[in-house]
C-alpha positions, 0 to 999 in steps of 0.5 A: 751791780752795774754789769756794764763794764767797758774795755773789760769785755775783751778776748784773743783771738788766732787765725792759723794760716797753714796746711796739711802735711801731703795728706799725713793725717799725723804729721798735720796733727803735729802742725795743729798741735805746733800753731795752737801752742804758739797761738797760746804761748806767744799771743795768748790766744783763746780762740784759734781757726784753722782754714778749710780742709786743714786736717784732710787737705785741699787738692787744689788743681786736681781733676779726679780724673773726671769729664763730662760723662766720663771719669777715669779709673786713675781719678778713682785712685785719687779719690780712694787716697783723698778718701783714706786721708780724711777723718770721721768723727768721732775718732782718734784725730779727733781725741788727739784734737780734743787734746790739744784744745784741753791742753792749751786752753784754746777753743778751736775751730778746725776745717776737716774734711769728714768721712762718712762711710763713702762720703766725703764732707767739708766740715768744721769742727768746733773743740772746746778745752772742757767739753771736748768736741761739741759740733760741726758745721758742714759746707751746705754747697761745696764749689764747682768740682768740689761737688765730685769729690764733697756731699753737700751738708744740711741745715741740721749743722748750723750751730751758733755756740755761746762760749765763755772765755778768759777776758784778756785784761782779768782773767778772774773774768768771764767774757761770753761769746757766740761763735759760728762757722761759715766756710769759703763760698758759701759766703757768696750765696745770695738767697743763704744769707740764709746762712749769714742771716741765720747766724745773724739770728742767732747772735753770733759775734765771732764769725769764723771764716775757714776758705782757700780763697786767696783771691784779693777779691776775698778781702772785701767780702770779709769786711762787708759781711764784718760790718753787714752782721756787726761781727767779728770775722775771722778768716783762716786761709790756708798756705800751701806749696808743691811741697806740701802735696803728694809728690804726683799730685797735679800743679799748673804747669807740669813742665815747671814743678818746683817744691816751693811753687806757690799752691794757695797764697793766704790771705788770712785777715781778722776784721771788726764789727766797723769794718776795720782791719785788725791783723792781716791779710797775710799772704805767701808765708804760713803764720798766725795772726792774733788780736784783741777783740772787745766784745761790746763792739758788736753792740757799738755797731749794732746803734746804727745797724741791726739787720736782723732787728731794727735794720730788718723788715720782716713784714717784707722778707721773711727767713726760714731755715730747715734744720732738720737731718733730711 
């Protein structure tokens, strides 16, 4: 039997543009369930990607009372509140996410703030409808002030996961796809293409990018990575307004507070292996973007560019990745 069957290796995948609900865990998980069910029931998605720090929150504009050589008591109190909003692995919160995945049949890639004793990590968890929580990726390099509140991940959490999805055109057919995740500005680290190139070397096809970068400049990077890796890029950005934060949260202008002031503007997008924008970018509102992904396009793209195969020069450049839990 000829295994080649063009047009049959398609799945439907979504990116969710939303945010945490004012550091309320229960309300945030309610939003996660709502958008997962929307992606499934409206768009028949098999996979949904949620933004960076969706569970736990991204404290946009917070300083945590820090200046060079100084940190305030108020900043310690703010960190305490933020630490309390984070979740552990395992935990009842992760169990609920597992149940949402199981009930909907949607594979979930979710940005969380992970609490590990006294340290917080910006983390992505992978949750399978049948197996539950299966892996995590911790952000290897927090950006600027993020380093005050988040620890650094290491090479032990760089999973590339092969999963089976139902075909978008034939539910009796199984489509295999490899899934990975990089978080926000990890995608700007030129020596760690270590992260990017390592994922390419493991054959990633669904390159998930939870982020909070809503700038227009983000879009060319997502297209570049899709073309570079010959993979689908699913970038899920937060959309958040003042009302989505606690009432005393920092804002850009204290004299012009308003519940509908935009804190994070969105920009979620789905891009094909040849750089075609399949959905989005979505700005200035919450929502779900969905696209049909032909996994064969990853191979079609590598006909002329395989950066870890026929287009590589391993005798000149060498990639070494320390995957130990250091």
